[in-house]
C-alpha positions as a printed Julia matrix, in Angstrom:
417×3 Matrix{Float64}:
  22.55  39.46  29.44
  18.83  40.26  29.23
  17.25  42.13  32.15
  13.72  42.65  33.46
  13.71  45.97  35.34
  10.95  46.72  37.86
  10.63  50.33  39.06
   8.38  53.35  39.47
  10.04  56.62  40.55
  13.13  58.83  40.24
  15.08  56.54  42.56
  14.38  53.76  40.03
  15.44  55.96  37.12
  18.82  56.59  38.76
  19.46  52.81  38.81
  18.2   52.29  35.26
  20.63  54.87  33.84
  23.86  52.8   34.28
  22.11  49.74  32.84
  21.0   51.78  29.83
  24.52  53.19  29.41
  25.89  49.65  29.42
  23.39  48.66  26.73
  24.23  51.71  24.59
  27.95  50.92  24.77
  27.33  47.33  23.63
  28.44  46.02  27.0
  27.38  42.82  28.67
  23.69  43.89  28.69
  21.91  43.13  25.42
  18.26  43.82  26.28
  16.23  45.63  28.97
  12.48  45.38  29.46
  10.96  47.83  31.96
   7.92  46.89  34.05
   6.19  49.63  36.04
   2.82  49.85  37.85
  -0.08  50.8   35.55
  -1.49  54.34  35.51
  -3.84  55.14  38.39
  -7.11  56.98  38.11
  -6.99  60.24  40.03
  -8.59  63.67  40.29
 -12.23  64.61  40.59
 -14.49  61.72  39.54
 -11.3   59.74  38.82
 -11.24  61.04  35.26
  -7.45  61.48  34.98
  -4.85  58.77  34.54
  -1.57  59.32  36.39
   1.49  57.48  35.11
   4.49  56.6   37.24
   7.47  58.9   36.79
   9.47  56.0   35.35
   6.72  55.47  32.77
   6.86  59.15  31.78
  10.65  59.08  31.57
  10.84  56.32  28.97
  10.37  58.44  25.8
  12.48  61.24  27.31
  15.52  59.32  28.57
  15.42  55.77  27.26
  14.33  56.08  23.63
  16.11  52.92  22.52
  14.31  50.68  25.0
  11.02  48.95  24.18
   7.91  50.6   25.67
   7.29  49.77  29.34
   4.75  47.14  30.24
   2.47  47.02  33.27
   2.39  43.32  34.13
   4.18  40.03  33.54
   1.09  38.81  31.67
   1.98  41.21  28.87
   5.24  39.3   28.36
   3.43  36.05  27.69
   1.43  37.69  24.89
   4.61  38.43  22.96
   6.4   35.2   22.09
   9.65  37.12  21.55
   9.6   38.49  25.1
   8.63  35.55  27.26
  10.0   35.83  30.81
  12.06  32.66  30.3
  14.31  34.51  27.86
  15.63  36.83  30.61
  18.7   36.18  32.75
  18.04  38.6   35.61
  15.36  40.76  37.17
  16.24  43.96  39.04
  13.7   45.62  41.34
  14.24  49.2   42.5
  11.49  51.02  44.41
   8.81  48.97  42.65
   6.47  48.76  45.64
   5.26  45.2   45.08
   6.61  41.72  45.68
   8.11  40.16  42.58
   6.3   36.83  41.98
   8.12  33.83  43.42
   7.54  31.96  40.16
   9.61  34.52  38.27
  12.37  34.65  40.91
  12.7   30.86  40.81
  12.73  30.84  37.01
  15.52  33.39  36.56
  19.14  32.73  37.48
  19.61  36.07  39.24
  17.23  38.51  40.94
  18.46  41.56  42.85
  17.14  44.66  44.59
  18.58  48.1   45.4
  17.5   49.26  48.86
  18.49  52.61  50.48
  19.31  51.42  54.0
  21.88  49.41  55.9
  19.92  46.18  55.85
  18.5   44.53  57.87
  17.82  47.98  59.33
  14.73  49.68  57.87
  13.3   46.87  55.82
  10.16  48.06  54.07
   8.87  50.83  51.86
  10.01  53.97  53.73
  13.66  53.62  54.84
  14.74  57.17  54.02
  11.65  58.68  55.65
  12.44  57.0   58.95
  16.14  57.82  58.63
  15.19  61.51  58.66
  12.24  61.32  61.07
  14.41  59.51  63.62
  17.27  61.99  63.09
  19.68  59.15  62.31
  23.3   60.18  61.92
  24.07  57.49  59.34
  22.38  55.86  56.39
  23.58  53.6   53.6
  22.62  51.47  50.64
  22.42  47.71  50.1
  22.04  45.42  47.11
  20.41  42.12  47.96
  18.78  39.16  46.31
  15.0   39.1   46.06
  13.13  36.98  48.59
  10.16  35.07  47.11
   7.71  35.9   49.92
   9.08  38.78  52.06
  10.29  42.3   51.41
  14.0   42.9   52.04
  14.89  39.47  53.42
  17.31  38.45  50.67
  21.03  37.71  50.86
  23.15  40.85  50.79
  25.55  41.1   47.85
  27.08  44.52  48.56
  26.54  47.22  51.15
  28.08  50.6   51.86
  29.61  51.36  55.19
  27.57  53.92  57.17
  27.37  57.23  55.29
  26.79  60.43  57.28
  23.42  61.92  56.39
  24.57  65.53  56.79
  27.56  64.91  54.5
  25.37  63.29  51.84
  23.1   66.33  51.89
  25.97  68.78  51.41
  25.32  70.53  48.06
  29.02  70.62  47.12
  29.11  66.81  47.1
  26.75  66.58  44.14
  26.83  67.6   40.52
  23.48  67.05  38.81
  25.12  66.21  35.5
  27.86  63.82  36.63
  26.37  62.25  39.73
  27.53  62.15  43.32
  30.94  61.76  44.9
  31.09  58.57  46.96
  34.0   56.9   48.73
  34.26  53.13  48.62
  36.47  50.12  47.98
  35.41  46.56  47.27
  37.21  43.96  49.36
  37.67  40.58  47.65
  38.52  38.86  50.91
  36.07  35.95  51.29
  35.5   36.84  54.93
  33.89  40.1   53.81
  31.99  38.96  50.75
  30.18  41.84  49.13
  31.1   44.51  51.67
  32.06  48.04  50.63
  34.67  50.0   52.57
  35.16  53.77  52.45
  38.44  54.48  50.73
  38.91  56.07  47.32
  36.85  58.68  45.46
  34.66  57.48  42.64
  32.28  59.55  40.54
  29.05  57.99  39.34
  28.91  58.26  35.57
  25.56  59.76  34.64
  25.43  60.93  31.04
  21.66  61.43  31.13
  20.31  64.61  32.7
  16.9   64.1   34.25
  14.46  66.63  32.69
  13.05  69.4   34.88
   9.52  68.18  34.11
  10.23  64.89  35.89
  11.81  66.7   38.83
   8.71  68.9   39.15
   6.52  65.81  38.96
   8.43  64.28  41.86
   8.17  67.51  43.87
   4.39  67.58  43.42
   4.04  64.4   45.48
   3.94  63.94  49.25
   7.67  64.2   49.93
   9.15  67.2   51.71
  12.26  69.05  50.45
  14.67  67.26  52.79
  13.39  63.82  51.77
  13.51  64.71  48.06
  17.13  65.8   48.46
  18.16  62.63  50.3
  16.31  60.43  47.78
  18.15  62.15  44.96
  21.58  61.7   46.57
  20.94  58.11  47.67
  19.64  57.36  44.19
  23.12  58.21  42.95
  24.68  55.95  45.59
  22.37  53.1   44.56
  23.24  53.74  40.92
  26.94  53.45  41.75
  26.53  50.18  43.62
  24.34  48.63  40.94
  26.78  49.63  38.21
  29.58  48.01  40.22
  27.59  44.82  40.79
  26.7   44.46  37.11
  30.01  45.51  35.55
  32.09  43.31  37.87
  29.48  40.53  37.98
  29.53  40.54  41.77
  26.14  38.82  41.82
  27.95  35.65  40.74
  29.52  35.38  44.19
  26.24  33.84  45.33
  26.84  30.9   42.99
  29.77  29.7   45.09
  29.33  31.35  48.5
  27.38  29.36  51.07
  24.9   31.0   53.44
  27.23  30.77  56.42
  30.02  32.44  54.44
  27.88  35.16  52.85
  28.25  38.68  54.22
  25.95  39.19  57.23
  25.78  42.78  58.55
  25.58  43.51  62.26
  22.8   46.11  62.12
  19.71  45.56  64.24
  16.68  44.5   62.15
  13.87  47.05  62.0
  10.86  47.75  59.81
  10.12  51.0   57.97
   6.38  50.71  57.47
   4.59  52.66  54.78
   3.91  56.27  55.77
   0.19  56.76  56.33
  -1.84  59.94  56.59
  -2.13  59.45  60.36
   1.67  59.76  60.62
   1.27  63.41  59.59
  -0.91  64.33  62.56
   0.73  66.38  65.3
   0.6   64.94  68.81
   0.65  67.89  71.21
   1.59  65.57  74.09
   4.98  64.69  72.61
   5.83  66.67  69.44
   8.26  69.51  70.1
   8.85  72.42  67.72
  11.94  70.79  66.2
  10.03  67.53  65.68
   7.23  69.32  63.83
   9.65  71.3   61.63
  11.46  68.07  60.78
   8.18  66.31  59.95
   7.26  69.06  57.48
  10.7   68.9   55.85
  10.28  65.15  55.42
   6.54  64.69  54.82
   5.83  68.06  53.14
   2.91  68.94  55.41
   1.41  67.96  58.76
  -2.01  68.54  60.2
  -3.76  69.46  63.42
  -7.45  69.48  64.31
  -9.73  72.41  65.16
 -13.01  71.96  66.99
 -15.91  73.67  65.25
 -19.41  74.46  66.45
 -22.06  72.16  64.98
 -24.48  73.41  62.38
 -27.97  74.27  63.6
 -29.39  70.86  62.68
 -26.76  69.23  64.92
 -27.38  71.42  68.0
 -29.47  68.79  69.8
 -26.63  66.28  69.54
 -24.59  67.61  72.46
 -22.31  64.57  72.57
 -20.88  65.07  69.09
 -17.52  66.82  68.79
 -16.85  68.05  65.28
 -13.29  68.76  64.16
 -11.8   70.03  60.92
  -8.26  69.43  59.71
  -5.78  72.3   59.52
  -2.72  71.64  57.34
   0.58  73.31  58.19
   2.66  73.67  55.02
   5.7   75.27  56.61
   7.1   75.95  60.07
  10.12  77.51  61.69
  11.15  77.09  65.29
  10.76  80.29  67.34
  13.61  80.35  69.85
  13.29  83.93  71.13
   9.64  83.76  72.19
  10.28  86.12  75.13
  11.08  88.95  72.74
   7.73  88.79  70.93
   5.32  91.52  71.96
   1.61  91.03  72.4
   0.2   94.34  71.17
  -3.32  93.68  72.44
  -2.55  93.33  76.16
   0.26  93.69  78.63
   0.74  89.92  78.83
   3.53  88.5   76.68
   2.88  86.01  73.89
   4.46  83.33  76.05
   1.98  84.07  78.85
  -0.98  84.08  76.47
  -0.12  80.71  74.89
  -0.61  78.48  77.92
  -1.0   74.95  76.52
   0.44  73.01  73.56
  -1.88  73.65  70.62
  -2.64  77.26  71.6
  -1.97  79.65  68.72
  -1.95  83.39  68.09
  -1.3   85.46  64.98
   1.56  87.99  65.29
   1.17  90.71  62.68
   4.77  91.93  62.86
   6.0   88.46  61.86
   3.02  87.66  59.63
   3.05  84.22  61.25
   0.76  82.13  63.39
   2.72  81.28  66.54
   1.83  77.89  68.04
   2.96  76.48  71.37
   4.29  72.91  71.18
   5.34  70.25  73.66
   8.26  71.04  75.95
   7.54  74.77  76.07
   8.71  75.2   72.46
   7.12  77.27  69.7
   6.75  77.29  65.91
   5.77  80.01  63.47
   3.66  79.13  60.41
   3.27  81.35  57.34
   1.02  79.15  55.18
  -1.92  77.1   56.43
  -4.93  75.36  54.94
  -8.37  74.92  56.49
 -10.04  71.68  55.43
 -11.99  72.26  52.22
 -10.17  75.51  51.39
  -7.02  76.5   49.52
  -3.62  77.2   51.08
  -3.59  80.71  52.56
  -1.05  83.04  54.17
  -1.42  83.18  57.94
  -2.99  86.67  57.9
  -5.82  85.53  55.62
  -6.19  82.2   57.39
  -6.71  83.83  60.79
  -9.4   86.16  59.42
 -11.43  83.26  58.09
 -11.01  80.69  60.84
 -13.68  82.11  63.17
 -16.36  82.05  60.48
 -15.31  78.61  59.24
 -15.29  77.27  62.8
 -18.63  79.0   63.46
 -17.1   80.58  66.57
 -17.23  84.22  67.71
 -14.06  86.29  67.95
 -13.39  86.84  71.66
 -11.02  89.79  72.35
 -10.8   89.12  76.06
  -9.06  85.81  75.28
  -6.39  87.61  73.27
  -7.74  86.04  70.08
  -6.0   82.78  70.97
  -7.22  79.78  69.01
  -6.7   76.22  70.17
  -5.84  73.22  68.02
  -6.51  69.72  69.31
């Protein structure tokens, strides 16, 4: 069987590994051609080209595969690699719709998606799993729909997997994969459904280089999201290996739509995370919500009003704000025990409204009041246009950068909006 593989990131690499192992062992797969998005221009003046992580992994992990290509048009140039010669296309975290013309041309087309479909269709299922504090997650393998994301027929699907159990470090070995419980039921009334039963270890003979792991960590994903992506990548790898090795995709040749497995989960959409999703809303975001956002999205931001420059003084209607990035946060539960060394009033009394903040030297943190009378402490912050700084250095520079005087009688409280 000859496969076109569409992917881009580490989650994709995890699914490519069992296919590559099958090829190396002279299994049923005889050829794999990888397609990944082309390098993007980035950096100052767009002078640098940034490859996808899958692109970078090819010479490191998959030396016996042909070089990756960036579009289907490149296939038509090579007569020996025309798309009509392939039997199946597999899309894993590719980020684009696979052309309907290709889907209709090939006999099989499947996708690995880290959610219990039809829940969390879209590009960010794991982000919303964590942001919504879901107890369960899962993984599905479906056919590709020619015009919509994640609207295909489900071939296999895990039962709900507990998020906190997946994230347990003892459940994972970086060299052999992850421990997952499942059983495939051949009963026609449950076509393609996986049931938790026996222990199975994902075979993963390829260790992902540290350089690729660091590349993934340099992106916009927080530590909790990176961990869940890594573990669910192993789950997806297991399911895909099972589908290919047991040819479970062939069940769609004989199973009618009304007999195909239809899950009972409520449909929902996991839209792409935008920069505006990282902004703190003081009217509803509690301390635990903000800490969770940072663990998932890596950083969040607030706004700080600044005085206009002299040339803008006559424009009294303009309100100028600068972004302040919070790169870490811990929830402060014992706020009553914090002493305010500058006045008799406690820190809790000084911080009156959500968004009020004060630096506490003994903790070396900026304490910020949040919604619901909750508090966070931040050690590393970043004023727009400046580098990341420890809280002690940040607080010394914020008055000058905001063009505001330091006012001792206000307990040096600053307010974020």
